[in-house]
PANU-481225 format. One record per residue (C-alpha): residue in three letters; x, y, z. Coordinates in steps of 0.25 Angstrom, whole numbers, plus 5000, padded with zeros to 4 digits. Example, Ala and Ser with C-alpha at 12.3 -4.5 7.8 and 13.67 -1.06 7.14 Angstrom:
2
ala504949825031;ser505549965029;
! end
This chain:
450
met483849015134;pro483749155125;thr482549185119;ile482149265108;lys480749275100;val480849295085;ile479349355080;gly479249295067;ala479649185059;gly479849235044;leu481449235039;ala481849325050;gly481149255060;cys481549125057;glu483149165055;ala483049255067;ala482649145078;tyr483649035071;ala484849125073;ala484449155087;ala484249005089;arg485548965083;leu486149085093;gly485448995104;val484349065109;ser482849015109;val481949055099;glu480349085099;leu479949125086;tyr478549185083;glu477849175070;met476349205067;lys476249115056;pro475449015052;asn474349075061;lys474449215053;lys475149255041;thr475549395035;pro474949425021;ala476249375016;his476449235022;arg475849125019;tyr476648995023;asp476648935037;gly478048915038;leu479149015044;ala480249095035;glu479149085023;leu479549185012;val478249275007;cys478949324994;ser479949264986;asn480549134989;ser482149184985;leu482949234995;arg483849294983;ser485149304979;met486349184984;gln487449264979;val488349314989;tyr488749444984;asn487349484984;ala486849544995;val485649434998;gly486649334996;leu487649385006;leu486549395015;lys486249255013;glu487649205013;glu487549285028;leu486449225032;val487049075029;arg488249125038;phe487449155049;gly486649015050;ser485249075043;leu484148975044;ile483449065033;met484649025023;glu484748895026;ala483248865025;ala483348955011;arg484648865006;ala483948725010;thr482448765003;ala483248834990;val482448834978;pro483348854963;ala483549014961;gly484849044954;thr485749124962;ala484449154972;leu484049094984;ala482549054983;val481948944991;asp480748854993;arg479748955001;lys479048815010;arg480248725010;phe481248865015;ser480048905027;asp480048745030;tyr481348735032;val481448875041;thr480048825049;asp480848695052;lys482148755056;ile481348835065;lys480448755072;arg481548635074;his482448735080;pro482648715096;leu482748855099;ile481448895091;thr480048905096;leu479248935084;his477948995088;glu477048985074;gly475649055074;val476149155083;glu475849295081;ile476749385089;thr476049525091;glu476949605101;ile478649615102;pro479049535115;thr479749605124;asp480349495132;gly481749445127;val482249465113;thr481249465100;val481649455086;val480449535076;ala480449465063;ser478949465058;gly479049515044;pro478549625036;leu477249585037;thr477249585051;ser475849565060;asp475249705063;ala475249655078;leu476749635077;ala476849765069;glu476049845080;ala476949785090;ile478349825084;leu477749965080;arg477449955096;thr478949915098;ile479749995089;gly478750145085;lys477950165073;glu479150235065;thr479850115065;leu479050005059;tyr478650015043;phe477649945037;tyr477949955022;asp479149945015;ala479250065003;ala480650054999;ala481450134987;pro482350044980;ile483850034983;val484950034973;asp486650014976;ala487250124975;ser488350064967;gly487250044954;ile486950174952;asp487450244940;phe488150374944;glu488350404928;val486850434928;ala486550444942;tyr487150564951;tyr487150614967;ala486450734973;ser485350754982;arg484150874978;tyr484751004977;gly486050974982;lys485550924996;gly486050815005;glu487450725002;gly487850704988;glu487750564986;asp486450534996;tyr485550544981;val485850474967;asn485050534958;cys484750464944;pro484250574935;met483150524923;thr483150624910;lys481550604906;glu481750494896;gln482250404907;tyr481050454917;asp480150424907;ala480850294906;phe480850274921;tyr479350324924;asp478750214913;ala479350104918;leu479150154932;ile477750174931;his477450014923;ala478449954933;glu477749824939;glu477549834954;ala477949744963;lys476549634967;leu475849694980;his475649584991;glu474149584999;phe475049655011;asp475649765005;thr474149824998;asp473149895005;gln471749835010;gly471249834993;gly472549754990;lys472949864979;glu473849974983;pro475249934990;arg475050005006;val476550035007;phe476250154998;glu475850235006;gly476650365007;cys477650294998;met477250284983;pro477950194975;val478750254964;glu477950184954;val476750234958;met477150374960;ala477650364945;arg476350314941;arg475650444947;gly476150534935;tyr477450544926;asp477950654935;thr477750604949;leu479050554950;leu479650664944;phe479150764955;gly479550654965;pro480650544967;leu481150574954;lys481350724955;pro482450784948;val482450924954;gly483850964964;leu484450834956;pro485250894943;asp485950794937;pro487450844937;lys487850784924;thr486750894917;gly486650984929;lys485050984928;glu483950904932;pro483650774927;tyr482250744923;ala482050634934;val482850594946;val482750464954;gln483550494967;leu484350374974;arg484550404990;ala485750354997;glu485250235006;asn486350205016;ala487450295021;glu488550235011;arg487750275001;thr487850134993;met486450114991;tyr485350214986;asn483750224985;leu482950274976;val482150384982;gly480650374981;phe480650244973;gln479950154982;thr479250074974;his478349944972;leu479049884958;thr479349754957;phe480949734959;pro481349704945;glu480349824942;gln481249914952;arg482549854945;arg482049884932;val481450014930;phe482250094943;arg483550044935;met482950134924;ile483450264933;pro484750314927;gly485750254935;leu485050134941;ala485350064928;glu486149974936;ala485650004950;glu485649884960;phe484449884970;leu484749844982;arg483349864987;tyr482049874978;gly480849954982;val479849894989;met478549934995;his477749825002;arg477049785017;asn478549775026;thr478449775040;tyr479849855044;leu480549915055;ser481250055053;ser482449985058;pro483750085059;gly483850125073;leu482650045077;leu483249915074;thr484749865078;glu485749795068;ser485349695078;tyr483949715072;ser483449725087;leu482749855092;ala483949945094;glu482849995107;asn482549845111;glu483749745107;asn482649625110;val481849655099;phe482249615086;phe481749625071;ala482149525060;gly481749535044;gln481149625034;met480449695045;thr482049755050;gly482149835036;val482849715029;glu482149655015;gly482249505012;tyr482149385015;val483549355017;glu483749475024;ser482649465034;ala483349315038;gly484549395039;ser483849515050;gly483249385056;leu484649315057;val485349435063;ala484049465073;gly483949335077;val485549315079;cys485549455088;ala484149425095;ala484949305100;arg486149355104;arg485049475112;ala484449355119;leu485649285123;gly486349405129;glu487449425118;glu488249525111;lys487449615101;leu488049585089;ser487849655075;phe487949575063;pro489149625053;his488749745044;glu489649685034;thr488749565032;met487249585025;leu486549545038;gly487349655047;ala487049755035;met485649715034;ala485449745051;his486449885049;tyr485349915038;val484249905047;ser484449955059;his485350085054;gly484650095040;thr484950195028;ala485050335026;thr483650325022;ala482350285027;phe482450145031;gln481950035020;pro482149875020;met483349835013;asn483749695006;ala485149645010;asn486049724999;phe487449775000;gly487249915002;ile486949905016;ile488249825018;pro489449905024;pro490549955012;leu491749875008;glu492949905014;lys493549895001;lys493049934987;val492949804980;lys493149804965;gly492449724955;gly491349794956;lys489849754964;ala490049604965;ala491449604971;arg490949714981;asn489749614984;asp490649504985;ala491549584995;tyr490249635004;ala489949465005;ala491349415007;arg491449525020;ala490149505023;leu490049345024;ala491449355032;ala490849445044;ala489549345042;glu490349225043;ser491149305056;phe489849365063;ala489049205061;glu490249165070;ile490149255081;ile488649255082;phe488449085080;glu489749045087;lys488648965095;lys487448935087;gln486648795087;asp486448735073;ile485148675076;
! end
């Protein structure tokens, strides 16, 4: 019987192992717990939720809600466990952490095609057969070194320092305007949000007094006080605290960006740069931040033109081992130069519990098909699963950063939908679920319900 190896039994690893086993492939699943844990892990069970116990929205017109529904169509173990161990949380799906982990652990241990090797730390990527590496954002130093040797030093990052990304449809162009500095570049590559002195003063005061996210021990220097991620990438709030004029000579510099409404340069300008070729997403240039998510919403919506902005991704700065995946990985999550080695989870550049599980399912399916000698398939781009795989393998117009599920990465609808954002998202969801159901029938035609 064909066999694959899966390294790491978090959400992505368990999902990959379960998906592969459903296709009739024997799985050797390796997990270094309970003998060794990362600084974030406490429980001995598999698929441990280390931060929030929420898997976010259940609404299908929400991007992550759609992703959940797709996973259900593909027989996801993580979604099965989440629904079986859910606790009241309104329109969100939250779980009892211990029961959730125990449920997944039991299903993995009882599956006749999965052999779980607990307490085994893998320090080299196997060269025989097909392997899925799902070791997570806190990958052990020894395995990280092995990955470096496999892919090269320029394609592995140990810290995530990303600026927020907003949906283009939420930008108010009665205030904002398109322009590149000194007229260079394409007309819609940059959106500019002009500030008067009074607006800048209010924004500056809010920024320097905003609440920062709590630091984890593994995000800090040896003294436990300063975030290690800040080297060479200063958070905008830290930059602001160095002086009132610092931002005016840095990311908010207005030089070369006259407002077409006045013909004059504003007092300050926040620039947004197109994140994808379709220009449906824009990131806030120079706004790497360690503020809490609610504070990012509050403070950054003070920027003129962003009062109604929808954040597709918040700024983050933390320890996060991840690949520079575009060009390195294929849409199957395999290495382009060695299609026997797959990656899954946050290491690939997806962000979040459900997204990690989704990448695990895709990698598990594709790894199993590889082991079985079957045709290579790509998940439909119309689905959130396929859109994430495409984003990871192809990237964006800017430097690659991890990304949550969002409608900005899905191909545009064939026809314009009336009724606003809600109607548009419903149309995205209907199209995605129809594609997911058809594709699931193809993949799991011979599935094993165990």
